C-alpha positions as CSV (number, residue, x, y, z in Angstrom):
1,M,147.1,72.5,113.9
2,N,144.1,74.8,113.7
3,G,144.0,78.4,114.8
4,P,144.8,81.9,113.5
5,D,148.5,81.3,113.3
6,A,148.3,77.9,111.5
7,P,148.5,79.3,108.0
8,D,151.7,81.3,108.9
9,R,153.4,78.2,110.4
10,D,152.4,76.2,107.2
11,G,153.8,79.0,105.1
12,R,157.2,79.1,106.8
13,R,158.5,75.9,105.2
14,P,158.5,77.2,101.6
15,V,159.9,80.5,102.8
16,L,162.7,78.7,104.5
17,R,163.4,76.6,101.5
18,A,163.6,79.7,99.3
19,A,165.8,81.5,101.9
20,V,168.2,78.5,101.9
21,G,168.3,78.5,98.1
22,I,169.1,82.2,98.0
23,G,171.7,81.6,100.7
24,L,173.5,79.0,98.5
25,Y,173.6,81.6,95.8
26,A,175.0,84.1,98.3
27,A,177.8,81.7,99.2
28,A,178.8,81.4,95.6
29,F,178.5,85.1,95.0
30,G,180.4,85.8,98.2
31,A,183.2,83.5,97.0
32,S,183.4,85.5,93.8
33,F,183.6,88.7,95.7
34,G,186.3,87.3,98.0
35,A,188.5,86.3,95.0
36,V,187.9,89.7,93.3
37,S,188.6,91.6,96.5
38,V,191.9,89.9,97.2
39,S,193.0,90.2,93.6
40,S,192.2,93.9,93.8
41,G,194.7,94.4,96.5
42,L,192.7,94.1,99.7
43,S,194.0,91.8,102.4
44,L,192.1,88.8,103.7
45,L,191.3,90.7,106.9
46,Q,190.2,93.7,105.0
47,T,188.0,91.6,102.7
48,M,186.3,89.9,105.6
49,V,185.7,93.1,107.6
50,L,184.3,94.8,104.4
51,S,182.0,91.8,103.8
52,L,180.8,91.8,107.4
53,V,180.3,95.5,107.9
54,M,178.9,96.4,104.5
55,F,177.0,93.2,103.6
56,S,175.8,94.5,100.2
57,G,177.2,92.6,97.2
58,A,176.9,95.4,94.6
59,S,178.4,98.0,96.9
60,Q,181.3,95.7,97.9
61,Y,182.0,95.0,94.2
62,A,182.0,98.8,93.6
63,F,184.4,99.3,96.4
64,A,186.8,96.6,95.2
65,G,186.5,97.8,91.6
66,V,187.6,101.4,92.5
67,V,190.5,100.1,94.6
68,A,191.6,97.8,91.8
69,A,191.5,100.8,89.4
70,G,193.9,102.7,91.7
71,G,191.3,104.9,93.3
72,S,191.5,106.1,96.9
73,P,189.5,104.5,99.7
74,F,187.4,107.6,99.9
75,A,186.5,107.3,96.2
76,A,185.7,103.6,96.7
77,A,183.5,104.4,99.7
78,A,181.6,107.0,97.7
79,A,180.9,104.6,94.9
80,A,179.8,101.9,97.4
81,L,177.5,104.5,99.1
82,L,175.9,105.5,95.8
83,L,174.9,101.9,95.2
84,G,173.8,101.3,98.8
85,V,171.4,104.3,99.0
86,R,168.7,102.2,97.5
87,N,168.5,100.2,100.7
88,G,167.2,103.4,102.4
89,F,164.3,103.3,100.0
90,Y,163.7,99.7,100.9
91,G,163.7,100.6,104.6
92,V,160.8,103.0,104.1
93,G,158.5,100.1,103.0
94,L,159.9,97.7,105.6
95,A,159.6,100.0,108.6
96,G,155.9,99.5,108.9
97,I,156.3,95.7,108.6
98,L,159.2,95.1,111.0
99,R,158.6,98.1,113.4
100,P,162.0,98.0,115.1
101,R,162.5,100.1,118.2
102,G,165.6,101.6,119.8
103,W,168.9,99.9,119.2
104,R,167.2,97.2,117.2
105,R,166.8,99.6,114.3
106,L,170.6,99.5,113.7
107,G,170.6,95.7,113.6
108,T,167.5,95.6,111.4
109,A,168.9,98.1,109.0
110,H,172.0,96.0,108.5
111,F,169.8,93.2,106.9
112,V,167.8,95.5,104.6
113,I,169.1,94.4,101.2
114,D,167.5,93.4,97.9
115,E,166.8,89.8,98.7
116,T,165.4,90.3,102.2
117,T,163.1,93.1,101.0
118,A,161.8,91.0,98.1
119,M,161.2,88.0,100.3
120,A,159.4,90.0,103.0
121,L,157.2,91.9,100.6
122,G,156.3,88.7,98.7
123,Q,154.4,87.3,101.7
124,D,150.7,87.7,102.5
125,S,150.7,88.3,106.3
126,R,152.7,90.5,108.7
127,S,154.0,87.6,110.7
128,L,155.1,85.7,107.6
129,Q,156.7,88.9,106.2
130,R,158.8,89.3,109.4
131,Y,159.8,85.6,109.3
132,A,160.8,85.8,105.7
133,F,162.9,88.9,106.3
134,W,164.8,87.5,109.3
135,A,165.2,84.0,108.0
136,T,166.5,85.3,104.7
137,G,168.8,87.9,106.3
138,L,170.4,85.6,108.8
139,I,170.9,82.7,106.3
140,L,172.3,85.0,103.6
141,C,174.6,86.8,106.0
142,S,176.1,83.6,107.4
143,L,176.6,82.0,104.0
144,W,177.9,85.2,102.5
145,Q,180.6,85.4,105.1
146,L,181.6,81.8,104.6
147,G,181.6,82.2,100.8
148,T,183.7,85.4,101.1
149,L,186.3,83.5,103.2
150,V,186.5,80.6,100.8
151,G,186.9,83.0,97.8
152,A,189.5,85.1,99.5
153,L,191.5,82.1,100.4
154,A,191.3,80.8,96.9
155,G,192.4,84.1,95.5
156,A,193.0,84.4,91.9
157,A,192.2,80.7,91.3
158,V,188.5,81.7,91.0
159,D,187.5,83.6,87.8
160,P,184.0,85.1,88.4
161,S,183.3,85.7,84.7
162,T,184.2,82.1,83.8
163,F,181.6,80.7,86.2
164,G,179.0,83.4,85.5
165,L,178.9,84.4,89.2
166,D,178.9,88.1,88.2
167,A,175.4,87.6,86.8
168,A,174.0,85.7,89.7
169,A,172.9,88.7,91.8
170,P,170.7,90.3,89.1
171,A,169.3,87.0,88.0
172,V,168.2,86.0,91.6
173,F,166.7,89.5,92.2
174,L,164.7,89.3,89.0
175,A,163.4,85.9,90.1
176,L,162.3,87.4,93.4
177,L,160.8,90.4,91.8
178,W,158.7,88.5,89.2
179,P,155.9,87.4,91.5
180,R,155.4,91.0,92.5
181,L,154.5,92.0,88.9
182,G,151.1,90.4,89.0
183,S,149.3,93.7,89.1
184,A,149.2,96.4,86.3
185,A,150.3,99.1,88.8
186,N,153.5,97.1,89.8
187,R,154.3,96.5,86.2
188,W,154.1,100.2,85.3
189,V,156.3,101.0,88.2
190,A,158.9,98.4,87.1
191,V,158.8,99.7,83.5
192,A,159.2,103.3,84.6
193,G,162.1,102.6,86.9
194,A,163.9,100.5,84.3
195,A,163.4,103.2,81.7
196,V,164.8,105.9,83.9
197,A,167.8,103.8,84.8
198,L,168.5,103.0,81.2
199,L,168.3,106.6,80.1
200,L,170.7,107.7,82.8
201,V,173.3,105.0,82.3
202,P,175.3,106.8,79.6
203,L,174.9,110.3,81.3
204,V,175.6,110.0,85.0
205,P,178.2,108.2,87.3
206,Q,177.8,104.6,88.3
207,G,175.2,104.1,91.0
208,V,173.1,107.1,90.1
209,P,170.7,105.2,87.7
210,V,170.0,102.7,90.5
211,I,169.2,105.5,92.9
212,A,166.9,107.2,90.4
213,A,165.1,104.0,89.6
214,A,164.6,103.4,93.4
215,G,163.3,107.0,93.6
216,V,160.6,106.1,91.0
217,A,159.5,103.2,93.1
218,G,159.6,105.4,96.2
219,L,157.4,108.0,94.6
220,A,155.0,105.3,93.4
221,G,154.8,104.0,97.0
222,L,153.5,107.3,98.2
223,V,150.3,106.7,96.2
224,P,147.8,105.1,98.6
225,V,146.8,101.6,97.6
226,R,144.1,99.6,99.4
227,Q,145.5,96.1,100.2
228,A,144.1,93.6,102.6
229,V,146.8,92.2,104.8
230,R,146.1,89.8,107.6
231,P,147.5,90.9,111.1
């Protein structure tokens, strides 16, 4: 079909395939979290509510890790919040793309995570960016909940380190980030963010290096860059 929207419709199929592929990873990673959460002392109901309300793998692992170490729920929430702050930086860049209004902002913010951000920013047009964000977010959220349930029911029978599921999240995120490193400016931002994070790892509490690296990217984003984007 010819017309101004035809390229976007043609581009949706590979976006959907990529979203499904990431969703399958999310199911496996969610199963890993479910098993870890239950073995850390959280109940099945608590695990599922945490997975639904928080919907951020790194933050959920931080929460379960603090609980497993004997920390209070407040300390666990603080650790999870530190790791989740980076999503606020993502929201700055996505706000101009998604443009949510009113109560929709709350629902949109819930889906602002590493994978949806990378998928959205990796597209060439506004409509395809919005499609990539929502397709990825809805698929990931659904399969994440399913995986969490399976893992929680399996309990200690699943050993995350044995199957390598603890490394799945950073591996997938790097795969999503790679296409964005085509320009020299993006490569410099990535190197600077990684350098800041590595320098801070032995000096500050868990989560702070991630926030600092996101701050580097946020500051770089304030520099005006001319980029042609189709409406």
